[in-house]
N, C-alpha and C positions, 0 to 999 in steps of 0.2 A: 360448405361454404359456413356458417356459423363458428366450424371448431377451427377454421387457420381466423377471423376476425378476433376469434377466444383469444387464439398460441397469441394472434400478434398483438392485440394492446394490453397482456399479460406480459410479453419480451419487452413491450416499451417500461413497459413502467415498470418493470427491476433494468429497465438501463437508464431510466432516471433515479432511481432511487438513492443511488450513493452518490449523486449530485447534489441534492437537495436534505443527503441527511452529512455531508462531511461540514467537518469543527474543524478550525488556524490550532496549533499548539502554542506553547511558547517557544519556538526552535527559533534564534537569531541566525543561524547559519546553516548554510546549504548543502558545504561538506565537510566542514566541522564536526567530527560527534561530542556532543556537549554532556555534561554529567547534571543532566535536570533530571529526579527518578517519577516518574508517576507515583499518582499519588493512589495510598491504599484500598483494596479491591477494584478498583479500575483497569479496565482494556484499553490501553493502545492500538492502530496500529498504521504504519507506515508501508507505502509499497513503492520503492525505487525503481525507475529504467535508466536503463545509462546504454547510448546508442557511443559504438565505434567504429569509427569507417578508418579505414589501418590500406597501405599497399601491395599487402599482398593478396595477391589473385586468388586464393583460397579462400582467406574468409576475408573477400573485401566492406564487407557489411557483417555487423554483428549487433546483435541487441541484445542488453542479459535485465531479467526481472531479478527483483529479488523482495517477499517481500518479512516485512518484521512483528510479530505483535509480542509486544510486553506489555504486564502484568501488577498491580502494585504491590507487593507483597508488604511492605511498615514503609512506615515518614523517609526513609534516608534511604530502600533498596527495592528493587526489583526486578524482575523474572522477563529474560525475554526469548523469546523459537524466534528465529533465523530459517527462513522457505526461501531458497530460489531455483530458479529454474532454469 
């Protein structure tokens, strides 16, 4: 009984933590990739969710996920890693 309560509490905290730690960036457009670089030594994480609905019955609804990790290298450059699911 106590283990279930602790597990549920930990799950609740883990689910609520990203909502409290979210920060907005300087991105001005949602679908245009801008040339804004990340500050040196900082990390930026972007999550993308794309929902496609087509008339093809084989793939009627499709949800694509993409995660981008950016790390600032210098003042004018950064490195990015993309993970697609």
